[in-house]
C-alpha positions as CSV (number, residue, x, y, z in Angstrom):
1,X,160.4,88.5,-96.5
2,X,159.0,90.9,-94.0
3,X,161.0,90.9,-90.7
4,X,157.8,90.5,-88.7
5,X,156.6,87.4,-90.7
6,X,157.8,84.1,-89.3
7,X,158.5,81.2,-91.5
8,X,155.6,79.0,-92.4
9,X,154.9,76.1,-94.7
10,X,151.9,75.4,-96.9
11,X,151.5,71.8,-98.2
12,X,148.8,70.8,-100.6
13,X,148.1,67.2,-101.5
14,X,145.9,66.4,-104.5
15,X,143.9,69.6,-104.0
16,X,142.1,67.8,-101.1
17,X,144.4,68.2,-98.0
18,X,146.1,71.4,-97.0
19,X,148.5,71.6,-94.1
20,X,149.7,75.0,-92.9
21,X,152.2,75.7,-90.1
22,X,153.0,78.8,-88.1
23,X,149.3,79.8,-87.8
24,X,148.5,82.3,-85.1
25,X,144.8,82.2,-85.3
26,X,141.9,80.8,-87.3
27,X,140.0,84.0,-88.1
28,X,136.9,82.4,-89.7
29,X,135.8,79.3,-91.4
30,X,132.8,77.7,-93.2
31,X,132.3,75.1,-95.9
32,X,133.6,77.5,-98.7
33,X,136.2,79.7,-97.0
34,X,138.8,79.5,-94.3
35,X,140.8,82.6,-93.2
36,X,144.0,82.1,-91.2
37,X,146.3,84.7,-89.6
38,X,150.0,84.0,-90.1
39,X,152.0,86.7,-88.4
40,X,150.0,89.6,-89.8
41,X,149.4,88.0,-93.2
42,X,146.0,86.6,-93.9
43,X,145.9,83.3,-95.8
44,X,142.5,82.7,-97.4
45,X,141.6,79.2,-98.5
46,X,138.5,78.8,-100.7
47,X,136.8,75.7,-102.1
48,X,133.9,73.4,-101.5
49,X,133.1,71.1,-98.5
50,X,136.0,72.5,-96.5
51,X,136.5,71.3,-92.9
52,X,139.2,72.0,-90.4
53,X,140.3,68.5,-89.4
54,X,143.3,69.4,-87.3
55,X,143.8,72.5,-85.2
56,X,146.9,72.8,-83.0
57,X,147.4,76.4,-82.2
58,X,150.1,75.6,-79.6
59,X,152.3,74.4,-82.4
60,X,150.6,76.5,-85.1
61,X,149.5,73.6,-87.3
62,X,146.1,73.6,-89.2
63,X,144.9,70.9,-91.6
64,X,142.0,71.6,-94.0
65,X,140.2,68.9,-96.0
66,X,137.8,69.4,-99.0
67,X,138.0,70.5,-102.6
68,X,140.5,73.3,-102.4
69,X,140.2,75.8,-105.3
70,X,142.3,78.8,-104.3
71,X,144.9,79.8,-101.7
72,X,145.4,83.6,-101.5
73,X,147.8,85.7,-99.3
74,X,146.6,89.1,-98.2
75,X,148.9,91.4,-96.2
76,X,146.6,93.0,-93.5
77,X,147.0,96.7,-92.9
78,X,147.0,97.8,-89.3
79,X,144.2,100.1,-88.7
80,X,145.1,103.8,-88.5
81,X,144.3,105.8,-85.5
82,X,141.8,108.7,-85.4
83,X,144.6,111.3,-85.6
84,X,146.2,109.8,-88.7
85,X,142.8,109.9,-90.5
86,X,142.1,113.5,-89.4
87,X,145.5,114.9,-90.3
88,X,145.8,113.5,-93.8
């Protein structure tokens, strides 16, 4: 586990209710895709008729209801500065 990533939990019940803890930010959401930031890692939840039913950013808990089809982790890359791109 990356030192900068804090512990989190992902709980899926009957592919209809997803609870995630240690969420820093909800990056985007619509009826087919919800993107969450968990300590520099993006968690993408895709499906149909998705809705964020509980959002408690103070405690970092998010609940998503709907027909959940996929849960994907993506490590986000910090953007490189101008100088790192110029001096490749």
